[in-house]
C-alpha positions, 0 to 999 in steps of 0.5 A: 748664116744670115739670109736676106730671103729664101733664095739665099738658102741654096737647097730651098732655092733649087726646090722652088725653081723646080716647082716654079715658085717664087719667094713671097715673104721670109718663109713663104713662096707661091706658085702663080699663074696668069689669068687675064691681067690678074695673077692667081695663086696655084699653091702656097709653100711655107718653110718653118724655122726648123726646115719643115716644108708645108706644101700641097702634095703635088708640089711637095719636095722629094725626100732628098730635097727635104733632107737638104732643106732641113740640114741647111735651115738648121744653120740659118739665122732668120731675121724678124720683121719690125714695125715702124712708128714713122716712115724712114728712107726707102732703099735708094732705088725707090727714093725718087718714086713720087709720093703718090705711088708709095702706099703705107700699110699701117696696123690699128695702132698706126704702126707701119707694117708694109710699104707698097711701091707702084712702078709703071714701065712701058704702060705695065704696072707693078706693085712692089712690097717692102717690109722692114726687118730687125737688121735695119734693112728693107726687103722686097717681100710681104709680111708673114701671114696674110696681107694687111688691108690698107687704111686700118689706122682709120678704124678706131673712129669708124664702125662702117667701112668701104672696102676698095680693090687696091690701095690707090682708090681707098687712099683717094676716097679717104683724102676726099672724105676727110676733107683736110684741104680745100681741094679735098672738100671741093672734090667731095662736094663734086663727087656724085656719091660724095655724101654717101662716102662720108662718115666711113673708113676707106680701106683697100685690099691688095694681092689681086682680085683673084686672091681675096683669101690672102688678106687678113680680114680678121682686122676688121673684126678686131676693130669692131667694124659693124657694116661693110660696103665692098667696092670692086673694080668694074670687071669680072674678076673684081665682081667674082671676088665679092662672095669670097670677101663676104665669107670672111667678114661676118657683118652686114655687107653690101656690094657697090656694083657698077653696070656697063654704063661705067667703063671696064675697070672703073673704081670710085676714084675715077671720073664718072662718065660724062654721059652721067651729067647734064647741064641744067640751068647753067649748072652741071648736075649728076643724073646717073644712077644713085649710090643706093640703086647700085647697092646689092645685099652681099652678106654671107648667109651660112656656116657649116657645122661638122657632123661626125655621122655624115654631111655637115649641117648648114645653119644661118649666121647670126649676122644674116638672120635679120637681113631678110624677112618672110611676109606671109600675106604676099609670100615674099621676102623683104630685105631689111636693109633695103626694103625696096628689094622684094623677092619671091622664094625661087628668085631669092634662093638664086640670088643668095646662092653665091653667098650660101652653102646651100641652094635653099637658103629661104627655107633656113630663113623661114625656120630661123624665127625672128618674129612673124611678119604677116604683111607688108606696109608702107608707113612713113608715120611709124618708125621702125622696120618691124611694126604693127600697122593697126591690123597685123605685124608688118614689115615697114617698107619706108626708109627715111632720108639720111639728110640731118636737120641743121640750123643755118641761114635759109635766105638762099632758099627763100630767095629761090622760091621768091624768084620762082613764084612771083605771086606772094600768096601762092608762093606761101602755099607752095612753101607750105606744101613743101614744108609739110612734105619734108617735115610731116611724114605723118600727113598725106596731103590730098593734092599735088603740085603742078608747075608750068612755065613755057620758059625752060630752065627756070628751076622746076627741076631744081625744086623737085629733083635737087631739093625735095627728092633728097629731103624725102629720101631717094628710095621714097621717090619715083620718076615715071614718065607720062607714058608709063602712068597712062599706058602701063598696067604696073604701078610700082612708081606709085607703091611705097613712095612719098614723092612722084616726080613727073618731069614733063607732063602733057595730056592737054589732049585727053583726060587719061592722065588726069583720071589715072592720077586722081586715084593716085593722089587721094586714094588711101590704099593702093594695090601693088601690081608689079611684074612676076609678083603676087599683088598686095595692098599698102597704104598710099602716101604718094604726093605728085609733083608734075612739071610741064612747059605747056600751059595746057599740061592737063585737063582739069575739072571745075570741081577739081581739088587735087591739083595746086597750080601756082604761077611760075616765073617766065624770067630765068635767073642769071646763071651766076644766081643759079650757080650760087644757089646750087653751090649752097645746096651742095654745101649742106643747104638741104640740111638747113631746108629740113630744119626750116621745114621742121619749124614751119608749123603752118602745115597742110592738114589732111583732107585739105583741098588745093587752093584755087589760082588764076592759072588753074581757072584758065586751065579748067576753061581750056580743059572744056570741050568745044561744046562745053565752051559754047555752053559756057559762053551761053551761060556768061551771056545769060549772066550779063543780062539784068532782066530775068532770062531762062533757057530750055535744055533742048534749045541749049543742046541744039544751039551747041550742036549747031555752033560746034565746028564739028557739027556734032557735040559728043557732050551729054545734056548733063555735061552741058548743064554741069558747065553752065551751073559752074558758070552761075546758071540755076536749074529747075529740079523738075522738068516742065513743058517748054515749046511743047517738050518736057525739059529742065530749064536754066535761069540767070540770077535775075530770074532766080531772085524774081521767083524767090521774091514772088513765091518765097523760099518755100519752093526754093532750096539751096539755090535750086528750084525744087518745088517739093518741100512745103507746108502747104496742102497738096491742092494748094501746092499744085496751084502754087507750082503751076503758077511757079512754072508758068512764071518760069516759062514766061522767062524762057528765051531762045539761045540766039536771042539771049546772045544778041541781047548780051552783045 
């Protein structure tokens, strides 16, 4: 008897109806129940060619049913499934279905195993499986065995795979990344995570989020896949399916997990929420979570080895052993794939519980010796994950950028920098700083970049977030606010980073940010203090990139060597210029910039101070207190005079207090002397009696030159009047010093007199 399905066998059909099962393939049926919007298999029933029924005990046929089924199956001619080399016409009822709703499932050799047709009626979707058989007929049934993955024909050329929930999302992503049409290439360029989706196969699992075990996962192993990213839909059943899929894979696996920022049921083929985009300088930018920030380790950890004498023995899988490293110094575990993930033993045990047969996976990690790691380090100058940092074996937390170097025209970048930085010499120094940051991971520059323009939208964010950040690598960049830097005791924003971008800084009213950032810029090590973790020390490789729309962004000392403050344009580029530049960036521009940086050659050297600029001089002056500004004004008045002039410190302090609008200067004598010295005033090293009070005396250059001419250099050293080093005898020296100080006293004027004569 020729049959089209199990329902054609009367005895089988009666049995299946009794237990509530429906045919699924030529020899298989399933009892299903609805859970939310998904179906879940309760029982699978198989019929062998000779009529034997394989079913769970509670769904087993009666003795009479068994006998009837075996007798009738003996008369059945079972058709065999046939693979197709090319697509042939579907049954007439499906021929008008749009091409976008027909999915071809192929094997590794490109032969069609199954076709799935998507039907939508009254808002309800259904997916109908169709297979082709040796009697040249299509049947509404699945193939024998487990379900195939959609997209297996891609795997010959790829070792990395993204596993999507459903064929629709997988097909959309494959179309995008293969880029065979201008529309596909444009879609990939516009997709927030388009770059990360490239260089990988995109397959889809079907059968429902509640039944991932129905899929034939062995095909990935046969194809030699080395790494998997599971992209479940953004709902509870999709997320819950991840451990089951990971259990079957036996390769390093990551889960791409969406948060509540994305809508329920979201997949990568859907439009990202509008709230994740921002218009900057006329260009729409993605500002939502990065691909890497949505990755979570999802490699299944263990196997169970049968034990004839008792419970099975739990062991680590070989592909898991290198996923986590134990660090002795800090008693923490580091994810080798994503070293920014650092966990304590209790936390990691809980984190791995869904991917392990035991709740104590950490103890197995410690026992599985893969080499000792004494401490953690952050060494961009050393390649590799397990390294020796010069003192001990260590886990290197640095992960380089994924952007590859590529030769090409650098003109769009040069044009942008020429527009951004109108001062040619300062522009060169900015480009030098950028080239060093990008290409020389072995150099820690000891000064940061401060970009200030009162005009918004001139390109500061573009340089920091759209150019430097991806070229340094997303995991090596932090974006702290000024408040976090100044107020928080935790410094995770600084640790294990090469670039810190502060998009809006304004501490012109205090020294807090400047003092906090001084050590962040120049200290060679940093003690990492993060919540719920033991502190540990790593080398400091962080570079500061700060932006502001205030010309008084920071208070800066006269002697500062930590900030390079170039002039930034106040004239915005036309929108079409920005659009063109951003299109260039999205079309591979960063690769060209990296190639330019690698060939720049004139890099900033370690220990080199920040170049001085006119903007920085203005910032230094504005950083002075009111009292210090009064002292600076007094110093300038002294320098304007050509005759020898000196002022006693007590007179200076009194004058500053009287002319301070608050009538109360909180500056010390040392603060005032320091400012006046920066303005060119030369001070005696010894106090002398002026106006009946012992005090230090400051003088202008004319006074200093007169003293030098009269007394020679014996009493003068390094532009300061010391009166201590001389070859003369003690008695003679005393007389010379007395004459010297008398001469100084004769030059002393009052502050009011100095200012009157200077006007």
